[in-house]
C-alpha positions in Angstrom: -33.4 14.8 -14.2 -30.5 14.5 -11.8 -30.5 12.0 -8.9 -27.9 13.7 -6.7 -29.4 12.1 -3.6 -28.7 8.6 -4.9 -26.5 6.9 -2.3 -24.8 4.6 -4.8 -23.2 7.3 -7.0 -20.3 8.3 -4.8 -19.2 4.7 -3.9 -19.5 3.6 -7.6 -17.3 6.6 -8.7 -14.7 5.8 -6.0 -14.7 2.1 -7.0 -14.3 3.1 -10.7 -11.4 5.4 -9.9 -9.8 2.8 -7.7 -10.0 0.2 -10.5 -8.5 2.6 -13.0 -5.7 3.5 -10.6 -4.8 -0.1 -9.8 -4.8 -0.9 -13.5 -2.6 2.1 -14.3 -0.2 1.2 -11.5 -0.1 -2.4 -12.8 0.8 -1.2 -16.3 3.6 0.9 -15.1 5.1 -1.6 -12.6 4.6 -5.0 -14.3 7.0 -6.6 -16.8 4.8 -9.5 -17.9 2.6 -8.9 -20.9 -0.2 -11.1 -19.6 -0.3 -8.9 -16.4 -0.3 -5.8 -18.6 -3.2 -7.0 -20.6 -5.1 -7.8 -17.4 -4.4 -4.3 -16.1 -5.7 -2.8 -19.3 -8.9 -4.7 -18.9 -9.1 -3.5 -15.3 -8.8 0.1 -16.4 -11.5 -0.4 -19.0 -13.7 -1.9 -16.3 -13.2 1.2 -14.1 -14.1 3.5 -17.0 -17.2 1.4 -17.8 -18.3 1.6 -14.1 -17.9 5.4 -14.2 -19.9 5.7 -17.5 -22.7 3.6 -16.1 -22.8 5.6 -12.9 -23.0 8.9 -14.7 -25.7 7.5 -17.1 -27.7 6.4 -14.1 -27.2 9.8 -12.3 -28.5 11.7 -15.4 -31.2 9.1 -16.3 -29.6 8.8 -19.8 -28.9 5.7 -21.7 -26.0 7.1 -23.9 -23.4 6.1 -21.3 -24.7 2.6 -21.1 -24.7 2.3 -24.9 -21.1 3.5 -25.0 -20.2 0.8 -22.4 -21.6 -1.8 -24.7 -19.2 -0.8 -27.4 -16.3 -0.5 -25.0 -16.9 -4.1 -23.8 -17.0 -5.2 -27.4 -13.7 -3.5 -28.2 -12.2 -4.9 -25.0 -13.1 -8.4 -25.9 -11.5 -8.0 -29.3 -8.4 -6.5 -27.8 -8.1 -9.4 -25.3 -8.5 -12.0 -28.1 -5.9 -10.3 -30.3 -3.5 -9.6 -27.4 -3.6 -13.3 -26.3 -3.0 -14.4 -29.9 0.0 -12.2 -30.1 1.3 -13.5 -26.8 1.0 -17.1 -28.0 2.9 -16.2 -31.1 5.5 -14.4 -29.1 5.9 -17.3 -26.7 6.3 -19.8 -29.6 9.1 -17.7 -31.1 10.9 -16.4 -28.0 9.9 -18.8 -25.2 9.2 -15.8 -23.1 6.3 -13.3 -22.6 8.1 -10.5 -20.9 8.7 -6.9 -22.0 12.5 -7.1 -21.8 13.1 -8.6 -25.2 10.4 -7.0 -27.3 12.9 -5.0 -29.3 14.1 -8.3 -30.8 10.8 -8.6 -32.7 12.0 -5.9 -35.1 14.6 -8.3 -36.6 
């Protein structure tokens, strides 16, 4: 059962694509690790919105169930990423991407 006439599908897909594009641009242009983590979360939000939109269009719950797992993984990624940033700041007094090669030593 496909709801092609649903007026919310196209704006939701455009919004999801815009969120993903802004997140991708932020990852490629930013040097701060905190901003990069926020951009990754923005990209995951865009993907989640697209999955929910397609699940609604096809009257199927599989997309929404997948979104639940993606949100869980994103929360874990955020917590681990922030923990690594705190450890990096304590050791290097900086949270930029310029000196990450020094962590090998």
